[in-house]
VEXRO-562517 format. One record per residue: residue number from 1; residue in three letters; z, x, y of N, C-alpha, C in turn. Coordinates in steps of 0.2 Angstrom, whole numbers, plus 2048, in hexadecimal, padded with zeros to 3 digits. Atoms other than C-alpha are relative to their C-alpha. Example, Ala and Ser with C-alpha at 12.3 -4.5 7.8 and 13.67 -1.06 7.14 Angstrom:
(1, ALA, (800, 804, 7FA), (827, 83E, 7EA), (800, 804, 806));
(2, SER, (7FF, 7FC, 7FA), (824, 844, 7FB), (803, 7FC, 805));
//
This chain:
(1, MET, (7FD, 807, 800), (89A, 95A, CE1), (7FC, 7FA, 800));
(2, ASN, (805, 806, 801), (88B, 94F, CE3), (7FE, 7FF, 7F9));
(3, ARG, (802, 801, 807), (886, 952, CD1), (805, 7FC, 7FC));
(4, PHE, (7FB, 804, 804), (896, 949, CCB), (800, 7F9, 803));
(5, LEU, (7FF, 806, 7FD), (894, 93A, CD6), (7FB, 7FB, 7FC));
(6, LEU, (804, 805, 804), (885, 932, CCC), (803, 7FE, 7F9));
(7, PRO, (7FD, 802, 806), (88E, 933, CBB), (806, 7FC, 801));
(8, LEU, (7FA, 804, 7FF), (89E, 92D, CC3), (7FE, 7F9, 802));
(9, GLY, (802, 807, 7FE), (895, 91E, CCB), (7FE, 7FC, 7FA));
(10, ILE, (802, 803, 806), (88D, 91A, CBA), (806, 7FE, 7FC));
(11, PHE, (7FA, 802, 804), (89D, 91B, CB1), (804, 7FA, 803));
(12, ILE, (7FC, 806, 7FD), (8A6, 90F, CBE), (7FC, 7FA, 7FF));
(13, VAL, (803, 806, 801), (898, 903, CBC), (801, 7FD, 7F9));
(14, LEU, (7FF, 802, 807), (899, 903, CA9), (807, 7FE, 7FF));
(15, VAL, (7F9, 803, 801), (8AC, 901, CAA), (801, 7F9, 803));
(16, ALA, (7FF, 807, 7FD), (8AA, 8F2, CB5), (7FC, 7FB, 7FC));
(17, PHE, (804, 805, 805), (89D, 8EA, CA9), (805, 7FF, 7FA));
(18, LEU, (7FC, 801, 805), (8A9, 8ED, C9B), (806, 7FC, 801));
(19, ALA, (7FA, 804, 7FE), (8B8, 8E6, CA4), (7FE, 7F8, 801));
(20, ILE, (802, 807, 800), (8AE, 8D6, CA8), (7FE, 7FD, 7F9));
(21, GLY, (801, 802, 807), (8A8, 8D5, C96), (806, 7FE, 7FC));
(22, LEU, (7FA, 801, 804), (8B9, 8D6, C8F), (804, 7FA, 803));
(23, ASN, (7FD, 806, 7FE), (8BF, 8C8, C9A), (7FC, 7F9, 7FF));
(24, LEU, (804, 806, 802), (8B1, 8BC, C94), (803, 7FC, 7FA));
(25, ASN, (7FE, 804, 805), (8B6, 8AE, C88), (7FA, 7FF, 7FB));
(26, PRO, (805, 800, 805), (8AB, 8B0, C78), (7FE, 7F9, 7FE));
(27, ARG, (801, 807, 802), (8AD, 89D, C75), (7FC, 7FC, 805));
(28, GLU, (804, 803, 7FB), (8A4, 899, C85), (7F9, 803, 801));
(29, VAL, (807, 7FD, 800), (893, 8A0, C80), (7FB, 7FA, 803));
(30, PRO, (804, 806, 7FE), (887, 895, C8A), (7FA, 7FF, 7FB));
(31, SER, (805, 802, 805), (87B, 88B, C7F), (7FA, 7FE, 804));
(32, PRO, (806, 803, 7FD), (869, 889, C84), (7FE, 7F9, 7FE));
(33, LEU, (802, 807, 802), (869, 878, C7C), (804, 7FB, 804));
(34, ILE, (7FC, 805, 7FC), (876, 870, C88), (7FB, 7FD, 805));
(35, GLY, (805, 804, 7FB), (86C, 863, C92), (7F9, 7FF, 7FD));
(36, LYS, (806, 801, 803), (85E, 863, C85), (801, 7FB, 7FA));
(37, PRO, (7FF, 804, 806), (85A, 857, C77), (802, 804, 7FA));
(38, ALA, (7FD, 7FD, 806), (863, 85A, C67), (7FA, 801, 7FB));
(39, PRO, (806, 7FF, 805), (857, 862, C5A), (800, 7FB, 7FB));
(40, ALA, (801, 805, 805), (850, 855, C4F), (800, 803, 7F9));
(41, PHE, (800, 7FE, 807), (853, 856, C3C), (801, 7FA, 7FC));
(42, ALA, (7FE, 805, 804), (855, 84B, C2D), (803, 804, 7FA));
(43, LEU, (7FC, 7FC, 805), (862, 851, C20), (803, 7FB, 7FB));
(44, PRO, (7FD, 804, 805), (869, 849, C10), (808, 7FF, 802));
(45, GLN, (7F8, 801, 7FF), (87B, 841, C12), (803, 804, 7FA));
(46, LEU, (7FC, 7FC, 805), (888, 84B, C09), (803, 7FB, 7FA));
(47, HIS, (7FD, 805, 805), (890, 83B, C00), (7FB, 7FC, 7FD));
(48, LYS, (806, 803, 803), (87F, 833, BFD), (7FA, 804, 801));
(49, PRO, (806, 7FC, 7FF), (872, 840, BFB), (7F9, 7FC, 800));
(50, GLU, (806, 803, 800), (865, 833, BF8), (7FE, 7FD, 807));
(51, ALA, (800, 802, 7F9), (868, 82D, C0B), (7FF, 806, 804));
(52, SER, (801, 7FA, 7FB), (863, 838, C1A), (803, 7FD, 806));
(53, PHE, (7FE, 801, 7F9), (869, 839, C2C), (7FC, 804, 804));
(54, ALA, (803, 7FC, 7FB), (860, 83E, C3B), (803, 7FE, 807));
(55, PRO, (7FD, 801, 7FA), (867, 83F, C4D), (7FD, 7F9, 803));
(56, LYS, (803, 807, 7FD), (85B, 830, C52), (804, 7FA, 7FE));
(57, ASP, (7FC, 806, 803), (866, 825, C47), (806, 7FE, 805));
(58, LEU, (7FA, 802, 7FC), (874, 826, C54), (7FE, 800, 808));
(59, GLN, (803, 801, 7FA), (868, 824, C63), (804, 7FA, 804));
(60, GLY, (7FC, 806, 7FD), (872, 819, C70), (807, 801, 800));
(61, LYS, (7F9, 7FF, 801), (883, 820, C6B), (802, 807, 802));
(62, VAL, (7FE, 7F9, 7FF), (88D, 82F, C71), (804, 802, 7F9));
(63, TRP, (7FD, 7FE, 806), (892, 839, C62), (801, 808, 7FF));
(64, LEU, (7FE, 7F9, 801), (899, 84A, C5B), (7FC, 802, 7FA));
(65, LEU, (803, 7FC, 806), (890, 856, C4F), (805, 806, 7FF));
(66, ASN, (7FB, 7FB, 802), (89D, 861, C47), (7FD, 804, 7FA));
(67, VAL, (803, 7FB, 805), (896, 870, C3D), (806, 803, 7FD));
(68, TRP, (7FA, 7FE, 804), (8A2, 874, C2F), (7FE, 803, 7F9));
(69, ALA, (801, 7FE, 807), (8A3, 87C, C1E), (806, 801, 7FC));
(70, SER, (7FA, 7FF, 804), (8AF, 87D, C0F), (803, 807, 800));
(71, TRP, (7FE, 7F9, 800), (8AF, 890, C10), (803, 802, 807));
(72, CYS, (7FE, 7FE, 7F9), (8B4, 890, C23), (807, 7FF, 801));
(73, VAL, (7F9, 800, 7FF), (8C6, 895, C26), (802, 7FC, 807));
(74, SER, (7FF, 803, 7F9), (8C5, 88F, C39), (7FF, 7F8, 7FF));
(75, CYS, (801, 807, 801), (8BF, 87E, C33), (806, 7FC, 7FE));
(76, ARG, (7FA, 803, 802), (8CF, 87B, C2B), (805, 7FF, 806));
(77, GLN, (7FC, 801, 7FA), (8D8, 87E, C3B), (7FE, 7FA, 805));
(78, GLU, (802, 806, 7FC), (8CE, 871, C45), (800, 7F9, 7FC));
(79, HIS, (801, 807, 804), (8CD, 864, C37), (805, 7FB, 801));
(80, PRO, (7FB, 805, 7FE), (8DD, 85B, C3A), (7FF, 7FD, 806));
(81, LEU, (802, 803, 7F9), (8D8, 858, C4C), (7FA, 7FC, 7FF));
(82, LEU, (805, 805, 800), (8C8, 851, C47), (802, 7FA, 7FC));
(83, VAL, (7FE, 806, 804), (8D0, 846, C3A), (804, 7FB, 805));
(84, ASP, (7FC, 805, 7FB), (8DC, 83F, C48), (7FB, 7FD, 805));
(85, LEU, (805, 803, 7FB), (8CD, 83D, C54), (7FC, 7FB, 7FD));
(86, ALA, (803, 805, 803), (8C4, 833, C47), (804, 7FA, 7FF));
(87, LYS, (7FB, 806, 801), (8D3, 828, C44), (800, 7FC, 806));
(88, LYS, (800, 804, 7F9), (8D2, 823, C57), (7FA, 7FC, 801));
(89, GLY, (807, 803, 7FF), (8C0, 81E, C55), (7FD, 800, 807));
(90, THR, (803, 7FF, 7FA), (8BC, 824, C66), (7F8, 802, 800));
(91, VAL, (807, 7FD, 800), (8AC, 82D, C61), (7FE, 801, 7F9));
(92, PRO, (802, 7FE, 807), (8A2, 82E, C51), (7FF, 807, 7FF));
(93, ILE, (801, 7F9, 801), (8A2, 83F, C49), (7FC, 800, 7FA));
(94, VAL, (804, 7FE, 805), (894, 845, C3E), (801, 807, 7FE));
(95, GLY, (7FF, 7F9, 803), (897, 854, C33), (7FA, 803, 7FE));
(96, LEU, (806, 7FC, 803), (88A, 861, C30), (803, 805, 7FC));
(97, ASN, (7FE, 7FB, 805), (88F, 86A, C20), (7FB, 806, 800));
(98, TYR, (805, 7FB, 7FF), (888, 87B, C23), (800, 805, 7FA));
(99, LYS, (801, 7FA, 806), (882, 887, C14), (806, 7FF, 7FB));
(100, ASP, (7FA, 801, 804), (88E, 87F, C08), (7FE, 7FC, 7FA));
(101, PRO, (802, 804, 806), (88C, 879, BF6), (803, 7F9, 801));
(102, ARG, (7FE, 807, 7FF), (88D, 866, BF6), (807, 7FF, 7FC));
(103, ASP, (7F9, 801, 803), (89C, 866, BE9), (806, 803, 804));
(104, ASP, (7FB, 7FD, 7FC), (8A6, 872, BF3), (802, 7FC, 806));
(105, ALA, (7FF, 804, 7FA), (8A4, 868, C03), (803, 7F9, 7FE));
(106, LEU, (7FD, 807, 802), (8A8, 857, BFA), (808, 801, 7FE));
(107, ARG, (7F9, 7FF, 801), (8B8, 85F, BF3), (804, 802, 806));
(108, TRP, (7FC, 7FE, 7FA), (8BD, 866, C04), (802, 7FA, 804));
(109, LEU, (7FF, 806, 7FD), (8BB, 855, C0C), (806, 7FC, 7FD));
(110, GLN, (7FB, 804, 804), (8C5, 84D, BFE), (807, 803, 801));
(111, ARG, (7FA, 7FC, 7FF), (8D3, 85A, C00), (803, 7FF, 807));
(112, TYR, (7FE, 800, 7F9), (8D4, 85A, C13), (7FF, 7FA, 804));
(113, GLY, (802, 806, 7FC), (8CE, 849, C18), (7F9, 800, 803));
(114, ASP, (807, 801, 7FE), (8BD, 843, C1E), (800, 7FC, 807));
(115, PRO, (801, 803, 7F9), (8BC, 840, C31), (7F9, 7FE, 802));
(116, TYR, (807, 801, 7FE), (8AA, 83E, C31), (7FD, 7F9, 7FE));
(117, MET, (803, 806, 801), (8A0, 82E, C33), (7FB, 801, 7FA));
(118, LEU, (804, 7FE, 806), (894, 837, C27), (800, 808, 801));
(119, SER, (801, 7F9, 800), (891, 849, C22), (7F9, 801, 7FD));
(120, ILE, (807, 7FE, 803), (880, 851, C1F), (800, 807, 7FE));
(121, ALA, (800, 7F9, 803), (87C, 860, C15), (7FA, 804, 803));
(122, ASP, (805, 7FB, 7FE), (873, 86F, C1D), (801, 806, 7FC));
(123, VAL, (7FF, 7FB, 806), (873, 879, C0D), (7FC, 807, 802));
(124, GLU, (803, 7FA, 7FE), (866, 886, C14), (801, 802, 807));
(125, GLY, (7FE, 7FD, 7F9), (86D, 887, C26), (7FA, 7FF, 805));
(126, ARG, (806, 801, 7FB), (85C, 882, C2E), (802, 7FC, 806));
(127, VAL, (7FE, 804, 7FA), (864, 875, C39), (805, 803, 804));
(128, GLY, (7FB, 7FC, 7FC), (872, 880, C3E), (7FC, 805, 804));
(129, ILE, (804, 7FB, 7FC), (865, 88D, C44), (7FD, 7FC, 806));
(130, ASP, (803, 804, 7FB), (85C, 87F, C4E), (805, 7FF, 806));
(131, TYR, (7FA, 802, 7FC), (86D, 87B, C56), (803, 806, 803));
(132, GLY, (7FD, 7FA, 7FD), (871, 88D, C5A), (807, 802, 7FE));
(133, VAL, (7F9, 7FF, 803), (880, 88E, C4F), (801, 807, 7FF));
(134, TYR, (7FE, 7F9, 801), (889, 89E, C51), (804, 802, 7FA));
(135, GLY, (7FB, 800, 806), (896, 89B, C44), (803, 7F9, 7FF));
(136, VAL, (7FC, 806, 802), (8A0, 88D, C3C), (807, 801, 802));
(137, PRO, (802, 807, 7FE), (8A8, 882, C43), (7FD, 800, 807));
(138, GLU, (802, 802, 7FA), (89E, 87C, C52), (7FF, 7F9, 801));
(139, THR, (800, 807, 7FF), (89E, 86B, C5A), (7FC, 7FF, 806));
(140, TYR, (805, 802, 7FB), (891, 862, C65), (802, 7F9, 802));
(141, VAL, (7FF, 807, 7FE), (893, 853, C70), (7F8, 7FE, 802));
(142, ILE, (807, 802, 7FF), (882, 84A, C70), (800, 7F9, 803));
(143, ASP, (800, 806, 7FC), (87F, 83C, C7D), (7FB, 7FA, 7FD));
(144, LYS, (803, 805, 802), (877, 82B, C7B), (7F8, 801, 7FF));
(145, ALA, (808, 7FE, 800), (865, 832, C7E), (7FF, 805, 7FB));
(146, GLY, (801, 7FB, 805), (868, 83F, C71), (800, 807, 803));
(147, VAL, (800, 7FA, 7FD), (86B, 84D, C7D), (807, 804, 7FF));
(148, ILE, (7FA, 7FC, 801), (878, 85B, C79), (803, 801, 807));
(149, ARG, (7FC, 7FF, 7FA), (885, 85B, C87), (805, 805, 800));
(150, TYR, (7FB, 7FC, 800), (892, 866, C81), (800, 804, 7F9));
(151, LYS, (800, 7FC, 807), (894, 874, C73), (807, 804, 800));
(152, GLN, (7F9, 7FD, 801), (8A5, 87A, C6D), (7FE, 806, 7FA));
(153, ILE, (801, 7FB, 805), (8A3, 88B, C64), (807, 802, 7FD));
(154, GLY, (7F9, 7FE, 803), (8B2, 88E, C58), (803, 7F9, 7FF));
(155, PRO, (7FC, 806, 801), (8BF, 881, C53), (802, 7FC, 807));
(156, VAL, (7FE, 804, 7FA), (8C3, 873, C5F), (808, 800, 800));
(157, THR, (7F9, 801, 7FF), (8D5, 872, C65), (802, 7FA, 803));
(158, GLN, (7FE, 806, 7FC), (8DF, 864, C6C), (7FE, 800, 807));
(159, ASP, (802, 7FF, 7F9), (8DC, 86B, C7D), (7F9, 7FF, 801));
(160, VAL, (808, 801, 7FF), (8C9, 86B, C7B), (7FF, 7F9, 7FF));
(161, ILE, (801, 807, 801), (8CA, 859, C74), (802, 7FC, 806));
(162, GLU, (7FE, 804, 7FA), (8D4, 852, C82), (7FD, 802, 806));
(163, GLY, (802, 7FE, 7F9), (8CE, 85D, C90), (7F8, 800, 801));
(164, LYS, (807, 7FF, 800), (8BB, 85E, C8C), (7FD, 7FA, 7FD));
(165, ILE, (804, 805, 804), (8B5, 853, C7E), (801, 7F9, 802));
(166, LEU, (7FF, 807, 7FF), (8BD, 843, C81), (7FE, 7FD, 807));
(167, PRO, (802, 802, 7F9), (8BB, 842, C94), (7F8, 800, 800));
(168, LEU, (808, 800, 800), (8A8, 847, C91), (7FE, 7FA, 7FC));
(169, VAL, (802, 806, 804), (8A6, 839, C83), (801, 7FA, 805));
(170, ALA, (7FF, 806, 7FC), (8AE, 82C, C8F), (7FB, 800, 806));
(171, GLU, (805, 800, 7FB), (8A3, 831, C9D), (7F9, 7FE, 7FE));
(172, LEU, (807, 801, 803), (893, 831, C92), (800, 7F9, 7FD));
(173, SER, (800, 807, 803), (898, 820, C8A), (7FF, 7FB, 805));
(174, LYS, (800, 805, 7FB), (898, 817, C9B), (7F9, 7FD, 800));
//
């Protein structure tokens, strides 16, 4: 009888870990970048490749960095919400076009609307790696000091915008 207790105990522990894991939200992966300065970079702008953008250009402002791509199906889902948010003018949105040919990205913005103050081209995906991008889309709230305060993995929803992003932007803008 005792020889069955150890395997039974191990089985119960494994089932408990599985049950806990299945109840976790994969969109709430903690980012090690939260509370740390946003990684520095300088990338060419999508519309004006001769001009570049670096996060330090928005020092002193709260802003969003939205990682997107023309090949991303989920980006299409969140895009109308970003267009509406941009129309309100509450917070500047910078687009990080991720691993996308420039012409494809420009056509996509022309077709679906351009919510971005500007878009930058991360053709090789190196900046995405620095930001810990798991997949596209992802959105970051960056404060006036250039520190990442929030990361949304996956498409933003109206609930996320109203319940998390806008209240955080309002608080950080004070």
